[in-house]
N, C-alpha and C positions, 0 to 999 in steps of 0.2 A: 077237412082237414082230419087224414088219419094221424095219429101216431103210432108211431113204430115203438115196440117196446124197448126197453132200456137195456143195454147188456151190460154186464159186469166186464171192464177190461180186460180180466183174467176169467177163467171158466175155473169152478169149484173145484175141478183134478189138479188144475195149474197151484190152486190155493195152499192145495192138498200136501201137491207135490214138496212146496216151498217149505211147508211148515214141517214137514218129516224129513226135510233133510235138514233143516235148519238143528232140529233136534239130535238126529245122528250126528252131525258135527258137534255139537256141546256135547252130547256122551261121548264120541271118541277123544275130544280134548281132555275131558275131565279125567277119562279112565289111562289116557296116557299121562296126565300130570299125577297121577296116583302111582302109576309104575315107576315114573322117574323118580318121586320121590322116595318110595320102595327100594329102587338101586341104591339110591344113596343113603340109604339107613343102613342098607348090608353093606355096603363100604366104610361108613362109619364104624358098623360094629366091629368088622373085621379089623380095621386098623387100630380102637378100641383092645381088641383081644390081643392084638400083637405088641400093645403097650403095656398091658398087664404081663405079662408072661417076661418082656423086657424088665419091669418092675421086680417081678418073682425072682428073675437072678441077680438081680442087683440085691436085695433085700439078702439072698443066699449068701453071696459074698459078703457082704457086712455082716451077716450073722459068724459067719466063718472068721473074719478080721475079727471081730468082737471075742470070740472065743481065743483066739489066739493072742491078743493084747492082755489077754486077763492071766495067760500062762506066767510062771515066775522068769521060765525062760526070756522073755519077751521085756519082764520089768529088769533083770538082771541087764540085756541087751542096752537096752535105752538108759539105764544107770552108768554101765560101762562106757557108751560112745556117747552121749550126750551130756553127762553130768560127770563124768570122768571119774568117778567113783572107783573104789578098789575095794578087795576085802583087805579080812585084816589077813596079815602076813605078806601081802603081795605089795611091789613097789612100782609106781607109776612114773613111764619114762615117757616125755614129751620129745619128741624129736622139731627142732626149729631148721629152715631150711631158707639160707640167707641166696636173695634171686644177686646173680651177677649179671653186669652189662653185657651184651653181647660184645665179640671180639669185632673191629671195624674192620671193612674188608680191605684188602691192602690197594691201595691207588693204582690203577694202571695206565701204561705210557700211550699217548694216543698214536692211532695208527696213519700213517699217510698214502 
C-alpha cells in the first residue's frame, strides 16, 4: 500500500494571499483611524480658535467698560442716579406719582 503525499488544505500562495490581505486591511483600518483622529483634532482646534477670538473680544469689551467706570463722569452719574447725591448748591427734587384705579366701564344694556 502506497501512501499518497499529504497536501495542505491551502496552497502556500493562498496562505500568502490571506496573510497579505489581512495585513493590508489592518493597515487601511489603522491609517483610516489616524485620518479620522486628525480630522477631529483639526475641528477641535478650529473651535478653540473661534472661542479664543470670542474671549479676546469679551476681554476688550470688559477693558472698555473698566476704563469707563473709572472716569469721573461715571462716578458722578452713579452718585446722582443710585445714591441721589447732589452737588453743593443744587436741590434734589423727588417726584411722587400716585396710582389711581382705572375707571370702571359703564354697564351696557343687554341686546335682545
